[in-house]
N, CA, C, O and the ligand as a Tripos MOL2 file, in Angstrom:
@<TRIPOS>MOLECULE
protein
  241   239    61     0     0
PROTEIN
NO_CHARGES

@<TRIPOS>ATOM
      1 N         -66.9710   31.8070 -110.9950 N.3       1 MET1
      2 CA        -67.4910   33.0880 -110.5130 C.3       1 MET1
      3 C         -67.2790   33.2090 -108.9930 C.2       1 MET1
      4 O         -67.6220   32.3170 -108.2160 O.2       1 MET1
      5 N         -66.7130   34.3240 -108.6210 N.am      2 VAL2
      6 CA        -66.4200   34.5470 -107.1980 C.3       2 VAL2
      7 C         -67.5230   35.4190 -106.5850 C.2       2 VAL2
      8 O         -67.8200   36.5170 -107.0550 O.2       2 VAL2
      9 N         -68.0920   34.8950 -105.5540 N.am      3 MET3
     10 CA        -69.1290   35.6650 -104.8610 C.3       3 MET3
     11 C         -68.4920   36.4580 -103.7240 C.2       3 MET3
     12 O         -67.8640   35.8940 -102.8280 O.2       3 MET3
     13 N         -68.6580   37.7110 -103.7770 N.am      4 LEU4
     14 CA        -68.1230   38.5490 -102.7080 C.3       4 LEU4
     15 C         -69.2240   38.8550 -101.6900 C.2       4 LEU4
     16 O         -70.3110   39.3250 -102.0250 O.2       4 LEU4
     17 N         -68.9010   38.5760 -100.4810 N.am      5 ILE5
     18 CA        -69.8730   38.8860  -99.4270 C.3       5 ILE5
     19 C         -69.5900   40.3050  -98.9240 C.2       5 ILE5
     20 O         -68.5460   40.5890  -98.3370 O.2       5 ILE5
     21 N         -70.5430   41.1610  -99.1750 N.am      6 THR6
     22 CA        -70.3630   42.5490  -98.7790 C.3       6 THR6
     23 C         -70.8210   42.7380  -97.3340 C.2       6 THR6
     24 O         -71.9750   42.4760  -96.9940 O.2       6 THR6
     25 N         -69.9230   43.1850  -96.5170 N.am      7 PRO7
     26 CA        -70.3570   43.4240  -95.1290 C.3       7 PRO7
     27 C         -71.3400   44.5930  -95.0530 C.2       7 PRO7
     28 O         -71.2180   45.5750  -95.7860 O.2       7 PRO7
     29 N         -72.2870   44.4720  -94.1800 N.am      8 VAL8
     30 CA        -73.2750   45.5410  -94.0220 C.3       8 VAL8
     31 C         -72.6430   46.6730  -93.2230 C.2       8 VAL8
     32 O         -72.4330   46.5800  -92.0130 O.2       8 VAL8
     33 N         -72.3550   47.7230  -93.9360 N.am      9 THR9
     34 CA        -71.7030   48.8530  -93.2710 C.3       9 THR9
     35 C         -72.6870   49.9690  -92.9670 C.2       9 THR9
     36 O         -72.4430   50.8200  -92.1110 O.2       9 THR9
     37 N         -73.8040   49.9510  -93.6850 N.am     10 HIS10
     38 CA        -74.7600   51.0350  -93.4730 C.3      10 HIS10
     39 C         -75.7400   50.6880  -92.3640 C.2      10 HIS10
     40 O         -76.6630   49.8980  -92.5610 O.2      10 HIS10
     41 N         -75.5340   51.2720  -91.2210 N.am     11 VAL11
     42 CA        -76.4210   51.0350  -90.0890 C.3      11 VAL11
     43 C         -77.4180   52.1910  -90.0210 C.2      11 VAL11
     44 O         -77.0440   53.3590  -89.9160 O.2      11 VAL11
     45 N         -78.6770   51.8300  -90.0830 N.am     12 THR12
     46 CA        -79.7090   52.8690  -90.1410 C.3      12 THR12
     47 C         -79.9390   53.5870  -88.8170 C.2      12 THR12
     48 O         -80.5450   54.6580  -88.7810 O.2      12 THR12
     49 N         -79.4510   52.9910  -87.7270 N.am     13 CYS13
     50 CA        -79.6900   53.6260  -86.4380 C.3      13 CYS13
     51 C         -78.5660   54.5930  -86.0370 C.2      13 CYS13
     52 O         -78.4750   55.0140  -84.8840 O.2      13 CYS13
     53 N         -77.7280   54.9300  -86.9980 N.am     14 MET14
     54 CA        -76.6700   55.9100  -86.7210 C.3      14 MET14
     55 C         -77.2870   57.2320  -86.2890 C.2      14 MET14
     56 O         -78.2850   57.6690  -86.8610 O.2      14 MET14
     57 N         -76.7020   57.8660  -85.2860 N.am     15 PRO15
     58 CA        -77.2350   59.1580  -84.8850 C.3      15 PRO15
     59 C         -77.0240   60.1990  -85.9810 C.2      15 PRO15
     60 O         -76.0540   60.1530  -86.7370 O.2      15 PRO15
     61 N         -77.9480   61.1170  -86.0360 N.am     16 LYS16
     62 CA        -77.8860   62.1300  -87.0720 C.3      16 LYS16
     63 C         -77.5530   63.5000  -86.4950 C.2      16 LYS16
     64 O         -78.0470   63.9020  -85.4410 O.2      16 LYS16
     65 N         -76.7060   64.1850  -87.2230 N.am     17 ASP17
     66 CA        -76.3990   65.5730  -86.9030 C.3      17 ASP17
     67 C         -77.6420   66.3760  -87.2780 C.2      17 ASP17
     68 O         -77.9580   66.5150  -88.4590 O.2      17 ASP17
     69 N         -78.3510   66.9050  -86.2770 N.am     18 VAL18
     70 CA        -79.6100   67.5870  -86.5610 C.3      18 VAL18
     71 C         -79.4330   68.9510  -87.2130 C.2      18 VAL18
     72 O         -80.3910   69.5360  -87.7190 O.2      18 VAL18
     73 N         -78.2130   69.4490  -87.1960 N.am     19 VAL19
     74 CA        -77.9520   70.7540  -87.8050 C.3      19 VAL19
     75 C         -77.7970   70.6270  -89.3160 C.2      19 VAL19
     76 O         -78.4510   71.3460  -90.0720 O.2      19 VAL19
     77 N         -76.9380   69.7170  -89.7550 N.am     20 CYS20
     78 CA        -76.6920   69.5840  -91.1920 C.3      20 CYS20
     79 C         -77.3040   68.3200  -91.7960 C.2      20 CYS20
     80 O         -77.3070   68.1580  -93.0160 O.2      20 CYS20
     81 N         -77.8270   67.4150  -90.9430 N.am     21 GLY21
     82 CA        -78.4940   66.2200  -91.4510 C.3      21 GLY21
     83 C         -77.5790   65.0540  -91.7710 C.2      21 GLY21
     84 O         -78.0280   64.0300  -92.2850 O.2      21 GLY21
     85 N         -76.2960   65.2060  -91.4690 N.am     22 MET22
     86 CA        -75.3150   64.1620  -91.7470 C.3      22 MET22
     87 C         -75.3550   63.0710  -90.6780 C.2      22 MET22
     88 O         -75.6230   63.3390  -89.5070 O.2      22 MET22
     89 N         -75.0860   61.8430  -91.1000 N.am     23 GLU23
     90 CA        -75.0000   60.7560  -90.1260 C.3      23 GLU23
     91 C         -73.6380   60.8030  -89.4640 C.2      23 GLU23
     92 O         -72.6180   60.9650  -90.1340 O.2      23 GLU23
     93 N         -73.6220   60.6630  -88.1570 N.am     24 VAL24
     94 CA        -72.3620   60.7060  -87.4190 C.3      24 VAL24
     95 C         -72.2220   59.4880  -86.5190 C.2      24 VAL24
     96 O         -73.2150   58.9120  -86.0730 O.2      24 VAL24
     97 N         -70.9920   59.1070  -86.2600 N.am     25 GLY25
     98 CA        -70.7450   57.9860  -85.3690 C.3      25 GLY25
     99 C         -70.8980   58.4220  -83.9170 C.2      25 GLY25
    100 O         -70.6840   59.5830  -83.5660 O.2      25 GLY25
    101 N         -71.2750   57.4560  -83.0870 N.am     26 GLU26
    102 CA        -71.4480   57.7770  -81.6670 C.3      26 GLU26
    103 C         -70.1260   58.0850  -80.9690 C.2      26 GLU26
    104 O         -70.1060   58.5630  -79.8350 O.2      26 GLU26
    105 N         -69.0350   57.8060  -81.6540 N.am     27 ASP27
    106 CA        -67.7260   58.0720  -81.0550 C.3      27 ASP27
    107 C         -67.2430   59.5050  -81.3130 C.2      27 ASP27
    108 O         -66.1210   59.8680  -80.9600 O.2      27 ASP27
    109 N         -68.0990   60.2980  -81.9270 N.am     28 THR28
    110 CA        -67.7120   61.6760  -82.1910 C.3      28 THR28
    111 C         -67.5070   62.4320  -80.8840 C.2      28 THR28
    112 O         -68.1770   62.1610  -79.8880 O.2      28 THR28
    113 N         -66.5900   63.3660  -80.8960 N.am     29 LYS29
    114 CA        -66.3620   64.1430  -79.6730 C.3      29 LYS29
    115 C         -67.2770   65.3630  -79.6250 C.2      29 LYS29
    116 O         -67.3150   66.1020  -78.6410 O.2      29 LYS29
    117 N         -68.0160   65.5510  -80.7250 N.am     30 PHE30
    118 CA        -68.9310   66.6830  -80.7480 C.3      30 PHE30
    119 C         -70.3340   66.2240  -80.3940 C.2      30 PHE30
    120 O         -71.1030   65.7830  -81.2480 O.2      30 PHE30
    121 N         -70.6420   66.3380  -79.1190 N.am     31 LYS31
    122 CA        -71.9790   65.9540  -78.6900 C.3      31 LYS31
    123 C         -72.4680   66.8700  -77.5920 C.2      31 LYS31
    124 O         -71.6850   67.4970  -76.8780 O.2      31 LYS31
    125 N         -73.7820   66.9330  -77.4730 N.am     32 ALA32
    126 CA        -74.3870   67.7980  -76.4800 C.3      32 ALA32
    127 C         -75.6140   67.1100  -75.9210 C.2      32 ALA32
    128 O         -76.3170   66.3890  -76.6290 O.2      32 ALA32
    129 N         -75.8630   67.3420  -74.6440 N.am     33 GLU33
    130 CA        -77.0660   66.7880  -74.0480 C.3      33 GLU33
    131 C         -78.0820   67.9010  -73.9190 C.2      33 GLU33
    132 O         -77.7820   68.9940  -73.4380 O.2      33 GLU33
    133 N         -79.2790   67.6010  -74.3540 N.am     34 TYR34
    134 CA        -80.3430   68.5880  -74.2680 C.3      34 TYR34
    135 C         -81.6280   67.8990  -73.8700 C.2      34 TYR34
    136 O         -82.0810   66.9800  -74.5530 O.2      34 TYR34
    137 N         -82.2150   68.3290  -72.7820 N.am     35 LYS35
    138 CA        -83.4460   67.7480  -72.2370 C.3      35 LYS35
    139 C         -83.3520   66.2300  -72.1010 C.2      35 LYS35
    140 O         -84.2860   65.5020  -72.4360 O.2      35 LYS35
    141 N         -82.2000   65.7710  -71.6000 N.am     36 GLY36
    142 CA        -82.0100   64.3420  -71.3460 C.3      36 GLY36
    143 C         -81.6700   63.5040  -72.5570 C.2      36 GLY36
    144 O         -81.5300   62.2860  -72.4490 O.2      36 GLY36
    145 N         -81.5360   64.1400  -73.7140 N.am     37 LYS37
    146 CA        -81.2170   63.4100  -74.9290 C.3      37 LYS37
    147 C         -79.8490   63.8450  -75.4430 C.2      37 LYS37
    148 O         -79.5020   65.0250  -75.4020 O.2      37 LYS37
    149 N         -79.0690   62.8600  -75.9360 N.am     38 ILE38
    150 CA        -77.7550   63.1860  -76.4580 C.3      38 ILE38
    151 C         -77.8500   63.4420  -77.9620 C.2      38 ILE38
    152 O         -78.4440   62.6620  -78.7060 O.2      38 ILE38
    153 N         -77.2690   64.5160  -78.3740 N.am     39 TYR39
    154 CA        -77.2280   64.8550  -79.7970 C.3      39 TYR39
    155 C         -75.7790   64.8100  -80.2650 C.2      39 TYR39
    156 O         -74.8660   65.2540  -79.5680 O.2      39 TYR39
    157 N         -75.5940   64.2660  -81.4550 N.am     40 TYR40
    158 CA        -74.2470   64.1220  -82.0010 C.3      40 TYR40
    159 C         -74.0620   65.0280  -83.1990 C.2      40 TYR40
    160 O         -75.0030   65.2790  -83.9520 O.2      40 TYR40
    161 N         -72.8480   65.5180  -83.3710 N.am     41 PHE41
    162 CA        -72.5580   66.4530  -84.4580 C.3      41 PHE41
    163 C         -71.2870   66.0780  -85.1980 C.2      41 PHE41
    164 O         -70.3980   65.4180  -84.6600 O.2      41 PHE41
    165 N         -71.2280   66.5180  -86.4460 N.am     42 CYS42
    166 CA        -70.0870   66.1570  -87.2900 C.3      42 CYS42
    167 C         -68.8840   67.0470  -87.0180 C.2      42 CYS42
    168 O         -67.7420   66.6510  -87.2500 O.2      42 CYS42
    169 N         -69.1410   68.2270  -86.5340 N.am     43 CYS43
    170 CA        -68.0450   69.1720  -86.3380 C.3      43 CYS43
    171 C         -68.4110   70.1940  -85.2720 C.2      43 CYS43
    172 O         -69.5590   70.2840  -84.8380 O.2      43 CYS43
    173 N         -67.4160   70.9540  -84.8650 N.am     44 GLU44
    174 CA        -67.6040   71.9510  -83.8250 C.3      44 GLU44
    175 C         -68.6120   73.0160  -84.2410 C.2      44 GLU44
    176 O         -69.3690   73.5310  -83.4180 O.2      44 GLU44
    177 N         -68.6090   73.3330  -85.5190 N.am     45 HIS45
    178 CA        -69.5180   74.3450  -86.0310 C.3      45 HIS45
    179 C         -70.9740   73.9640  -85.7600 C.2      45 HIS45
    180 O         -71.7630   74.7780  -85.2810 O.2      45 HIS45
    181 N         -71.3190   72.6990  -86.0790 N.am     46 CYS46
    182 CA        -72.6910   72.2220  -85.8770 C.3      46 CYS46
    183 C         -73.0370   72.1770  -84.3970 C.2      46 CYS46
    184 O         -74.1530   72.5150  -84.0040 O.2      46 CYS46
    185 N         -72.0830   71.7600  -83.5820 N.am     47 LEU47
    186 CA        -72.2840   71.7040  -82.1330 C.3      47 LEU47
    187 C         -72.5880   73.0920  -81.5760 C.2      47 LEU47
    188 O         -73.5170   73.2680  -80.7880 O.2      47 LEU47
    189 N         -71.7930   74.0710  -81.9980 N.am     48 LYS48
    190 CA        -71.9880   75.4460  -81.5350 C.3      48 LYS48
    191 C         -73.3160   75.9900  -82.0080 C.2      48 LYS48
    192 O         -74.0100   76.6980  -81.2780 O.2      48 LYS48
    193 N         -73.6640   75.6530  -83.2420 N.am     49 GLU49
    194 CA        -74.9330   76.1090  -83.8150 C.3      49 GLU49
    195 C         -76.1010   75.5510  -83.0000 C.2      49 GLU49
    196 O         -77.0580   76.2660  -82.7030 O.2      49 GLU49
    197 N         -76.0140   74.2820  -82.6470 N.am     50 PHE50
    198 CA        -77.0540   73.6490  -81.8460 C.3      50 PHE50
    199 C         -77.1560   74.2890  -80.4650 C.2      50 PHE50
    200 O         -78.2470   74.5820  -79.9760 O.2      50 PHE50
    201 N         -76.0050   74.4970  -79.8540 N.am     51 GLN51
    202 CA        -75.9830   75.0570  -78.5040 C.3      51 GLN51
    203 C         -76.5020   76.4860  -78.4580 C.2      51 GLN51
    204 O         -77.0440   76.9200  -77.4420 O.2      51 GLN51
    205 N         -76.3380   77.2170  -79.5530 N.am     52 SER52
    206 CA        -76.8170   78.5920  -79.5790 C.3      52 SER52
    207 C         -78.3250   78.6680  -79.8370 C.2      52 SER52
    208 O         -78.9610   79.6870  -79.5690 O.2      52 SER52
    209 N         -78.8830   77.5790  -80.3580 N.am     53 ASN53
    210 CA        -80.3100   77.5710  -80.6490 C.3      53 ASN53
    211 C         -80.8810   76.1440  -80.5790 C.2      53 ASN53
    212 O         -81.3800   75.6250  -81.5770 O.2      53 ASN53
    213 N         -80.8040   75.5200  -79.4050 N.am     54 PRO54
    214 CA        -81.2150   74.1220  -79.2930 C.3      54 PRO54
    215 C         -82.6940   73.8730  -79.6040 C.2      54 PRO54
    216 O         -83.0440   72.8260  -80.1490 O.2      54 PRO54
    217 N         -83.5490   74.8150  -79.2660 N.am     55 GLU55
    218 CA        -84.9900   74.6510  -79.4960 C.3      55 GLU55
    219 C         -85.2960   74.4480  -80.9720 C.2      55 GLU55
    220 O         -86.1870   73.6810  -81.3370 O.2      55 GLU55
    221 N         -84.5530   75.1380  -81.8030 N.am     56 LYS56
    222 CA        -84.7720   75.0780  -83.2440 C.3      56 LYS56
    223 C         -84.4840   73.6800  -83.8000 C.2      56 LYS56
    224 O         -85.1710   73.2100  -84.7070 O.2      56 LYS56
    225 N         -83.4510   73.0150  -83.2390 N.am     57 TYR57
    226 CA        -83.0180   71.7320  -83.7840 C.3      57 TYR57
    227 C         -83.5610   70.5150  -83.0330 C.2      57 TYR57
    228 O         -83.7130   69.4390  -83.6110 O.2      57 TYR57
    229 N         -83.8460   70.6890  -81.7690 N.am     58 ALA58
    230 CA        -84.3040   69.5510  -80.9760 C.3      58 ALA58
    231 C         -85.7600   69.1860  -81.2560 C.2      58 ALA58
    232 O         -86.2050   68.0880  -80.9230 O.2      58 ALA58
    233 N         -86.4810   70.0880  -81.8520 N.am     59 GLY59
    234 CA        -87.8730   69.8070  -82.1630 C.3      59 GLY59
    235 C         -88.7480   69.8830  -80.9210 C.2      59 GLY59
    236 O         -88.4010   70.5620  -79.9550 O.2      59 GLY59
    237 N         -89.8610   69.2020  -80.9420 N.am     60 SER60
    238 CA        -90.8280   69.2920  -79.8480 C.3      60 SER60
    239 C         -90.3530   68.5090  -78.6260 C.2      60 SER60
    240 O         -91.0450   68.4740  -77.6090 O.2      60 SER60
    241 ZN        -72.8660   68.8170  -89.1520 Zn       61 ZN61
@<TRIPOS>BOND
     1     1     2 1
     2     2     3 1
     3     3     4 2
     4     3     5 am
     5     5     6 1
     6     6     7 1
     7     7     8 2
     8     7     9 am
     9     9    10 1
    10    10    11 1
    11    11    12 2
    12    11    13 am
    13    13    14 1
    14    14    15 1
    15    15    16 2
    16    15    17 am
    17    17    18 1
    18    18    19 1
    19    19    20 2
    20    19    21 am
    21    21    22 1
    22    22    23 1
    23    23    24 2
    24    23    25 am
    25    25    26 1
    26    26    27 1
    27    27    28 2
    28    27    29 am
    29    29    30 1
    30    30    31 1
    31    31    32 2
    32    31    33 am
    33    33    34 1
    34    34    35 1
    35    35    36 2
    36    35    37 am
    37    37    38 1
    38    38    39 1
    39    39    40 2
    40    39    41 am
    41    41    42 1
    42    42    43 1
    43    43    44 2
    44    43    45 am
    45    45    46 1
    46    46    47 1
    47    47    48 2
    48    47    49 am
    49    49    50 1
    50    50    51 1
    51    51    52 2
    52    51    53 am
    53    53    54 1
    54    54    55 1
    55    55    56 2
    56    55    57 am
    57    57    58 1
    58    58    59 1
    59    59    60 2
    60    59    61 am
    61    61    62 1
    62    62    63 1
    63    63    64 2
    64    63    65 am
    65    65    66 1
    66    66    67 1
    67    67    68 2
    68    67    69 am
    69    69    70 1
    70    70    71 1
    71    71    72 2
    72    71    73 am
    73    73    74 1
    74    74    75 1
    75    75    76 2
    76    75    77 am
    77    77    78 1
    78    78    79 1
    79    79    80 2
    80    79    81 am
    81    81    82 1
    82    82    83 1
    83    83    84 2
    84    83    85 am
    85    85    86 1
    86    86    87 1
    87    87    88 2
    88    87    89 am
    89    89    90 1
    90    90    91 1
    91    91    92 2
    92    91    93 am
    93    93    94 1
    94    94    95 1
    95    95    96 2
    96    95    97 am
    97    97    98 1
    98    98    99 1
    99    99   100 2
   100    99   101 am
   101   101   102 1
   102   102   103 1
   103   103   104 2
   104   103   105 am
   105   105   106 1
   106   106   107 1
   107   107   108 2
   108   107   109 am
   109   109   110 1
   110   110   111 1
   111   111   112 2
   112   111   113 am
   113   113   114 1
   114   114   115 1
   115   115   116 2
   116   115   117 am
   117   117   118 1
   118   118   119 1
   119   119   120 2
   120   119   121 am
   121   121   122 1
   122   122   123 1
   123   123   124 2
   124   123   125 am
   125   125   126 1
   126   126   127 1
   127   127   128 2
   128   127   129 am
   129   129   130 1
   130   130   131 1
   131   131   132 2
   132   131   133 am
   133   133   134 1
   134   134   135 1
   135   135   136 2
   136   135   137 am
   137   137   138 1
   138   138   139 1
   139   139   140 2
   140   139   141 am
   141   141   142 1
   142   142   143 1
   143   143   144 2
   144   143   145 am
   145   145   146 1
   146   146   147 1
   147   147   148 2
   148   147   149 am
   149   149   150 1
   150   150   151 1
   151   151   152 2
   152   151   153 am
   153   153   154 1
   154   154   155 1
   155   155   156 2
   156   155   157 am
   157   157   158 1
   158   158   159 1
   159   159   160 2
   160   159   161 am
   161   161   162 1
   162   162   163 1
   163   163   164 2
   164   163   165 am
   165   165   166 1
   166   166   167 1
   167   167   168 2
   168   167   169 am
   169   169   170 1
   170   170   171 1
   171   171   172 2
   172   171   173 am
   173   173   174 1
   174   174   175 1
   175   175   176 2
   176   175   177 am
   177   177   178 1
   178   178   179 1
   179   179   180 2
   180   179   181 am
   181   181   182 1
   182   182   183 1
   183   183   184 2
   184   183   185 am
   185   185   186 1
   186   186   187 1
   187   187   188 2
   188   187   189 am
   189   189   190 1
   190   190   191 1
   191   191   192 2
   192   191   193 am
   193   193   194 1
   194   194   195 1
   195   195   196 2
   196   195   197 am
   197   197   198 1
   198   198   199 1
   199   199   200 2
   200   199   201 am
   201   201   202 1
   202   202   203 1
   203   203   204 2
   204   203   205 am
   205   205   206 1
   206   206   207 1
   207   207   208 2
   208   207   209 am
   209   209   210 1
   210   210   211 1
   211   211   212 2
   212   211   213 am
   213   213   214 1
   214   214   215 1
   215   215   216 2
   216   215   217 am
   217   217   218 1
   218   218   219 1
   219   219   220 2
   220   219   221 am
   221   221   222 1
   222   222   223 1
   223   223   224 2
   224   223   225 am
   225   225   226 1
   226   226   227 1
   227   227   228 2
   228   227   229 am
   229   229   230 1
   230   230   231 1
   231   231   232 2
   232   231   233 am
   233   233   234 1
   234   234   235 1
   235   235   236 2
   236   235   237 am
   237   237   238 1
   238   238   239 1
   239   239   240 2
@<TRIPOS>SUBSTRUCTURE
     1 MET1         2 RESIDUE 1 A MET
     2 VAL2         6 RESIDUE 1 A VAL
     3 MET3        10 RESIDUE 1 A MET
     4 LEU4        14 RESIDUE 1 A LEU
     5 ILE5        18 RESIDUE 1 A ILE
     6 THR6        22 RESIDUE 1 A THR
     7 PRO7        26 RESIDUE 1 A PRO
     8 VAL8        30 RESIDUE 1 A VAL
     9 THR9        34 RESIDUE 1 A THR
    10 HIS10       38 RESIDUE 1 A HIS
    11 VAL11       42 RESIDUE 1 A VAL
    12 THR12       46 RESIDUE 1 A THR
    13 CYS13       50 RESIDUE 1 A CYS
    14 MET14       54 RESIDUE 1 A MET
    15 PRO15       58 RESIDUE 1 A PRO
    16 LYS16       62 RESIDUE 1 A LYS
    17 ASP17       66 RESIDUE 1 A ASP
    18 VAL18       70 RESIDUE 1 A VAL
    19 VAL19       74 RESIDUE 1 A VAL
    20 CYS20       78 RESIDUE 1 A CYS
    21 GLY21       82 RESIDUE 1 A GLY
    22 MET22       86 RESIDUE 1 A MET
    23 GLU23       90 RESIDUE 1 A GLU
    24 VAL24       94 RESIDUE 1 A VAL
    25 GLY25       98 RESIDUE 1 A GLY
    26 GLU26      102 RESIDUE 1 A GLU
    27 ASP27      106 RESIDUE 1 A ASP
    28 THR28      110 RESIDUE 1 A THR
    29 LYS29      114 RESIDUE 1 A LYS
    30 PHE30      118 RESIDUE 1 A PHE
    31 LYS31      122 RESIDUE 1 A LYS
    32 ALA32      126 RESIDUE 1 A ALA
    33 GLU33      130 RESIDUE 1 A GLU
    34 TYR34      134 RESIDUE 1 A TYR
    35 LYS35      138 RESIDUE 1 A LYS
    36 GLY36      142 RESIDUE 1 A GLY
    37 LYS37      146 RESIDUE 1 A LYS
    38 ILE38      150 RESIDUE 1 A ILE
    39 TYR39      154 RESIDUE 1 A TYR
    40 TYR40      158 RESIDUE 1 A TYR
    41 PHE41      162 RESIDUE 1 A PHE
    42 CYS42      166 RESIDUE 1 A CYS
    43 CYS43      170 RESIDUE 1 A CYS
    44 GLU44      174 RESIDUE 1 A GLU
    45 HIS45      178 RESIDUE 1 A HIS
    46 CYS46      182 RESIDUE 1 A CYS
    47 LEU47      186 RESIDUE 1 A LEU
    48 LYS48      190 RESIDUE 1 A LYS
    49 GLU49      194 RESIDUE 1 A GLU
    50 PHE50      198 RESIDUE 1 A PHE
    51 GLN51      202 RESIDUE 1 A GLN
    52 SER52      206 RESIDUE 1 A SER
    53 ASN53      210 RESIDUE 1 A ASN
    54 PRO54      214 RESIDUE 1 A PRO
    55 GLU55      218 RESIDUE 1 A GLU
    56 LYS56      222 RESIDUE 1 A LYS
    57 TYR57      226 RESIDUE 1 A TYR
    58 ALA58      230 RESIDUE 1 A ALA
    59 GLY59      234 RESIDUE 1 A GLY
    60 SER60      238 RESIDUE 1 A SER
    61 ZN61       241 GROUP 0 **** ****
């Protein structure tokens, strides 16, 4: 019996796209800074959506 060691690929601290809820890598080019915090997005659409209404997505 061959034991396969599965590498841990799921990192729970991945940043989340607050617009669509998708996990995104920190290397994404779609990011925005709001109130000193960096937000990451999966695509330009989500980035634009956030920028047009940051209060809605950034929370308190
Ligand atoms: Zn998105």
